[in-house]
C-alpha positions in Angstrom: 76.4 148.7 58.8 76.8 147.7 62.4 73.8 147.7 64.8 74.5 150.1 67.7 71.4 149.1 69.5 72.0 147.5 73.0 71.3 143.7 72.9 67.8 143.0 74.1 66.5 139.8 75.6 63.7 139.5 73.1 66.3 139.3 70.3 68.3 136.5 72.1 68.8 133.4 70.0 69.2 131.1 73.2 67.0 130.7 76.4 69.6 129.0 78.4 73.2 129.8 79.1 75.7 127.8 77.0 78.1 127.6 80.0 75.8 126.7 82.9 72.4 125.6 81.4 70.5 128.2 83.5 68.2 130.7 82.1 69.6 133.8 80.4 69.5 137.2 82.1 68.9 140.5 80.5 72.0 141.9 81.9 74.1 139.3 80.4 73.8 139.6 76.6 76.4 140.1 74.0 76.3 140.7 70.3 78.3 138.0 68.4 78.4 137.7 64.6 75.2 139.8 64.3 73.3 137.7 66.8 72.3 138.3 70.4 73.7 135.5 72.7 72.5 135.3 76.3 74.2 134.2 79.4 72.9 133.7 83.0 75.2 136.3 84.5 77.9 138.7 83.6 80.6 136.3 84.7 79.7 133.7 81.9 79.2 136.5 79.4 82.7 137.8 80.2 84.2 134.2 80.1 82.6 133.9 76.5 83.9 137.3 75.4 87.4 136.4 76.6 87.3 133.0 74.7 86.1 134.5 71.4 88.8 137.2 71.6 91.5 134.5 72.1 90.2 132.3 69.3 89.7 135.2 66.9 93.1 136.3 67.6 94.7 133.0 66.9 92.4 132.5 63.7 93.6 135.8 62.4 97.3 135.2 62.7 98.5 134.3 59.4 
């Protein structure tokens, strides 16, 4: 069952952006493998989304 609830800052598994090291922002959250991951801004969030889409696509090619 998929959680349709919007990601919330209090559910975030990290306190700093994995790209920049800056504090995460409530408008820059994404759900990844069932966890909420935070980023400092929407640009970092979108960069992460693009990277996982590319890697997932490569991994799923058999």
